[in-house]
A tleap script that builds the chain and sets N, CA, C and O, in Angstrom:
source leaprc.protein.ff14SB
mol = sequence {
  NMET GLY LEU VAL ILE VAL SER ILE LEU LEU
  ASN VAL PRO LEU THR MET ILE LEU LYS ILE
  GLY LEU GLU SER SER PRO GLU GLY ARG TRP
  LEU ALA VAL MET LEU SER ASP GLU VAL GLU
  TRP VAL ASP LYS THR GLU GLN ALA LEU LEU
  CASP
}
set mol.1.N position { 34.141 -31.944 44.459 }
set mol.1.CA position { 34.238 -31.995 45.932 }
set mol.1.C position { 34.667 -33.414 46.348 }
set mol.1.O position { 35.483 -33.570 47.257 }
set mol.2.N position { 34.147 -34.396 45.717 }
set mol.2.CA position { 34.413 -35.789 46.049 }
set mol.2.C position { 35.845 -36.223 45.816 }
set mol.2.O position { 36.424 -37.003 46.572 }
set mol.3.N position { 36.399 -35.675 44.722 }
set mol.3.CA position { 37.801 -35.977 44.471 }
set mol.3.C position { 38.737 -35.410 45.449 }
set mol.3.O position { 39.734 -36.024 45.828 }
set mol.4.N position { 38.394 -34.162 45.883 }
set mol.4.CA position { 39.227 -33.474 46.863 }
set mol.4.C position { 39.349 -34.333 48.275 }
set mol.4.O position { 40.384 -34.386 48.939 }
set mol.5.N position { 38.198 -34.948 48.593 }
set mol.5.CA position { 38.105 -35.717 49.893 }
set mol.5.C position { 38.825 -36.959 49.688 }
set mol.5.O position { 39.450 -37.440 50.633 }
set mol.6.N position { 38.804 -37.566 48.486 }
set mol.6.CA position { 39.543 -38.889 48.205 }
set mol.6.C position { 41.065 -38.556 48.240 }
set mol.6.O position { 41.856 -39.325 48.787 }
set mol.7.N position { 41.433 -37.473 47.685 }
set mol.7.CA position { 42.879 -37.098 47.521 }
set mol.7.C position { 43.466 -36.853 48.943 }
set mol.7.O position { 44.588 -37.255 49.253 }
set mol.8.N position { 42.632 -36.158 49.806 }
set mol.8.CA position { 43.059 -35.814 51.136 }
set mol.8.C position { 43.251 -37.201 52.018 }
set mol.8.O position { 44.179 -37.380 52.807 }
set mol.9.N position { 42.264 -38.089 51.751 }
set mol.9.CA position { 42.250 -39.389 52.532 }
set mol.9.C position { 43.567 -40.193 52.007 }
set mol.9.O position { 44.228 -40.818 52.836 }
set mol.10.N position { 43.921 -40.182 50.748 }
set mol.10.CA position { 45.040 -40.939 50.258 }
set mol.10.C position { 46.398 -40.276 50.414 }
set mol.10.O position { 47.422 -40.952 50.321 }
set mol.11.N position { 46.431 -39.034 50.636 }
set mol.11.CA position { 47.700 -38.324 50.701 }
set mol.11.C position { 48.629 -38.841 51.808 }
set mol.11.O position { 49.832 -38.942 51.565 }
set mol.12.N position { 48.127 -39.181 53.033 }
set mol.12.CA position { 48.938 -39.593 54.105 }
set mol.12.C position { 49.463 -41.024 53.863 }
set mol.12.O position { 50.661 -41.238 54.049 }
set mol.13.N position { 48.691 -41.960 53.485 }
set mol.13.CA position { 49.154 -43.415 53.302 }
set mol.13.C position { 50.102 -43.318 52.146 }
set mol.13.O position { 51.155 -43.947 52.252 }
set mol.14.N position { 49.894 -42.651 51.100 }
set mol.14.CA position { 50.889 -42.762 49.961 }
set mol.14.C position { 52.155 -42.011 50.399 }
set mol.14.O position { 53.241 -42.451 50.022 }
set mol.15.N position { 52.103 -40.998 51.107 }
set mol.15.CA position { 53.392 -40.411 51.607 }
set mol.15.C position { 54.135 -41.299 52.498 }
set mol.15.O position { 55.362 -41.309 52.407 }
set mol.16.N position { 53.479 -42.129 53.443 }
set mol.16.CA position { 54.112 -42.998 54.355 }
set mol.16.C position { 54.691 -44.151 53.512 }
set mol.16.O position { 55.784 -44.602 53.854 }
set mol.17.N position { 54.067 -44.661 52.456 }
set mol.17.CA position { 54.553 -45.714 51.698 }
set mol.17.C position { 55.869 -45.237 50.909 }
set mol.17.O position { 56.856 -45.964 50.803 }
set mol.18.N position { 55.792 -44.011 50.394 }
set mol.18.CA position { 57.015 -43.407 49.791 }
set mol.18.C position { 58.123 -43.315 50.810 }
set mol.18.O position { 59.265 -43.659 50.506 }
set mol.19.N position { 57.814 -42.849 52.039 }
set mol.19.CA position { 58.905 -42.631 53.032 }
set mol.19.C position { 59.510 -43.958 53.432 }
set mol.19.O position { 60.733 -44.041 53.546 }
set mol.20.N position { 58.745 -44.981 53.647 }
set mol.20.CA position { 59.280 -46.385 53.849 }
set mol.20.C position { 60.114 -46.870 52.798 }
set mol.20.O position { 61.206 -47.394 53.014 }
set mol.21.N position { 59.590 -46.696 51.592 }
set mol.21.CA position { 60.448 -47.080 50.411 }
set mol.21.C position { 61.761 -46.308 50.314 }
set mol.21.O position { 62.797 -46.862 49.948 }
set mol.22.N position { 61.697 -45.020 50.649 }
set mol.22.CA position { 63.036 -44.222 50.643 }
set mol.22.C position { 63.906 -44.766 51.683 }
set mol.22.O position { 65.098 -44.958 51.444 }
set mol.23.N position { 63.385 -45.030 52.836 }
set mol.23.CA position { 64.242 -45.358 54.021 }
set mol.23.C position { 64.981 -46.716 53.692 }
set mol.23.O position { 66.063 -46.948 54.231 }
set mol.24.N position { 64.436 -47.573 52.855 }
set mol.24.CA position { 65.042 -48.805 52.643 }
set mol.24.C position { 66.260 -48.686 51.633 }
set mol.24.O position { 66.992 -49.666 51.496 }
set mol.25.N position { 66.490 -47.589 50.963 }
set mol.25.CA position { 67.587 -47.534 50.004 }
set mol.25.C position { 68.588 -46.438 50.533 }
set mol.25.O position { 68.137 -45.410 51.039 }
set mol.26.N position { 69.844 -46.633 50.427 }
set mol.26.CA position { 70.826 -45.637 50.820 }
set mol.26.C position { 70.727 -44.272 50.104 }
set mol.26.O position { 70.988 -43.219 50.686 }
set mol.27.N position { 70.322 -44.344 48.770 }
set mol.27.CA position { 70.280 -43.066 48.011 }
set mol.27.C position { 69.132 -42.289 48.426 }
set mol.27.O position { 69.190 -41.064 48.316 }
set mol.28.N position { 68.033 -42.882 48.916 }
set mol.28.CA position { 66.791 -42.140 49.281 }
set mol.28.C position { 66.621 -41.879 50.686 }
set mol.28.O position { 65.625 -41.260 51.061 }
set mol.29.N position { 67.521 -42.302 51.532 }
set mol.29.CA position { 67.416 -42.126 52.928 }
set mol.29.C position { 67.486 -40.690 53.437 }
set mol.29.O position { 66.957 -40.365 54.501 }
set mol.30.N position { 68.179 -39.799 52.622 }
set mol.30.CA position { 68.267 -38.338 52.989 }
set mol.30.C position { 66.863 -37.696 52.786 }
set mol.30.O position { 66.462 -36.802 53.532 }
set mol.31.N position { 66.161 -38.165 51.790 }
set mol.31.CA position { 64.820 -37.542 51.549 }
set mol.31.C position { 63.774 -38.056 52.508 }
set mol.31.O position { 62.841 -37.344 52.881 }
set mol.32.N position { 63.966 -39.462 52.949 }
set mol.32.CA position { 63.038 -39.954 53.877 }
set mol.32.C position { 63.231 -39.245 55.173 }
set mol.32.O position { 62.222 -39.063 55.855 }
set mol.33.N position { 64.461 -38.790 55.640 }
set mol.33.CA position { 64.704 -38.155 56.797 }
set mol.33.C position { 64.022 -36.642 56.728 }
set mol.33.O position { 63.542 -36.130 57.739 }
set mol.34.N position { 64.024 -36.086 55.652 }
set mol.34.CA position { 63.351 -34.776 55.413 }
set mol.34.C position { 61.893 -34.909 55.537 }
set mol.34.O position { 61.224 -33.983 55.993 }
set mol.35.N position { 61.324 -36.110 55.121 }
set mol.35.CA position { 59.874 -36.326 55.205 }
set mol.35.C position { 59.421 -36.711 56.579 }
set mol.35.O position { 58.226 -36.658 56.869 }
set mol.36.N position { 60.326 -37.093 57.426 }
set mol.36.CA position { 59.899 -37.483 58.854 }
set mol.36.C position { 59.583 -36.134 59.703 }
set mol.36.O position { 59.847 -34.994 59.323 }
set mol.37.N position { 59.045 -36.446 60.769 }
set mol.37.CA position { 58.536 -35.393 61.654 }
set mol.37.C position { 59.473 -35.104 62.832 }
set mol.37.O position { 59.094 -34.443 63.798 }
set mol.38.N position { 60.744 -35.632 62.723 }
set mol.38.CA position { 61.686 -35.422 63.829 }
set mol.38.C position { 62.340 -34.073 63.665 }
set mol.38.O position { 62.550 -33.580 62.557 }
set mol.39.N position { 62.659 -33.484 64.827 }
set mol.39.CA position { 63.237 -32.119 64.804 }
set mol.39.C position { 64.661 -32.131 64.345 }
set mol.39.O position { 65.089 -31.174 63.700 }
set mol.40.N position { 65.473 -33.223 64.656 }
set mol.40.CA position { 66.868 -33.165 64.393 }
set mol.40.C position { 67.183 -33.774 63.060 }
set mol.40.O position { 68.057 -34.634 62.942 }
set mol.41.N position { 66.409 -33.289 61.973 }
set mol.41.CA position { 66.679 -33.904 60.727 }
set mol.41.C position { 67.881 -33.532 60.044 }
set mol.41.O position { 68.286 -34.199 59.092 }
set mol.42.N position { 68.520 -32.446 60.488 }
set mol.42.CA position { 69.866 -32.082 59.903 }
set mol.42.C position { 70.982 -33.003 60.145 }
set mol.42.O position { 71.802 -33.293 59.274 }
set mol.43.N position { 70.999 -33.478 61.404 }
set mol.43.CA position { 72.012 -34.442 61.864 }
set mol.43.C position { 71.757 -35.742 61.066 }
set mol.43.O position { 72.700 -36.265 60.472 }
set mol.44.N position { 70.578 -36.258 61.029 }
set mol.44.CA position { 70.215 -37.451 60.420 }
set mol.44.C position { 70.393 -37.380 58.893 }
set mol.44.O position { 70.779 -38.379 58.287 }
set mol.45.N position { 70.125 -36.234 58.258 }
set mol.45.CA position { 70.465 -36.100 56.831 }
set mol.45.C position { 71.945 -36.210 56.515 }
set mol.45.O position { 72.368 -36.881 55.574 }
set mol.46.N position { 72.705 -35.523 57.340 }
set mol.46.CA position { 74.201 -35.636 57.130 }
set mol.46.C position { 74.632 -37.077 57.341 }
set mol.46.O position { 75.476 -37.559 56.585 }
set mol.47.N position { 74.087 -37.809 58.352 }
set mol.47.CA position { 74.482 -39.160 58.625 }
set mol.47.C position { 73.993 -39.997 57.424 }
set mol.47.O position { 74.714 -40.906 57.013 }
set mol.48.N position { 72.839 -39.744 56.856 }
set mol.48.CA position { 72.242 -40.642 55.660 }
set mol.48.C position { 73.280 -40.375 54.457 }
set mol.48.O position { 73.608 -41.271 53.680 }
set mol.49.N position { 73.731 -39.145 54.385 }
set mol.49.CA position { 74.627 -38.859 53.192 }
set mol.49.C position { 75.972 -39.523 53.339 }
set mol.49.O position { 76.618 -39.884 52.355 }
set mol.50.N position { 76.393 -39.683 54.605 }
set mol.50.CA position { 77.715 -40.404 54.796 }
set mol.50.C position { 77.655 -41.756 54.590 }
set mol.50.O position { 78.668 -42.333 54.195 }
set mol.51.N position { 76.461 -42.468 54.826 }
set mol.51.CA position { 76.340 -43.903 54.683 }
set mol.51.C position { 76.582 -44.441 53.376 }
set mol.51.O position { 76.497 -45.654 53.182 }
savepdb mol mol.pdb
quit
């Protein structure tokens, strides 16, 4: 039970660190857009692929 609580608490910060890292590289920007909570991710994914 304790391990489940720790993994739940670490999930969000680790995901955000991953997202920030992906946003900084052109190759990973499309995945960072998909991890974001924005509704218009299709347009941003296409733009990230064109960059």
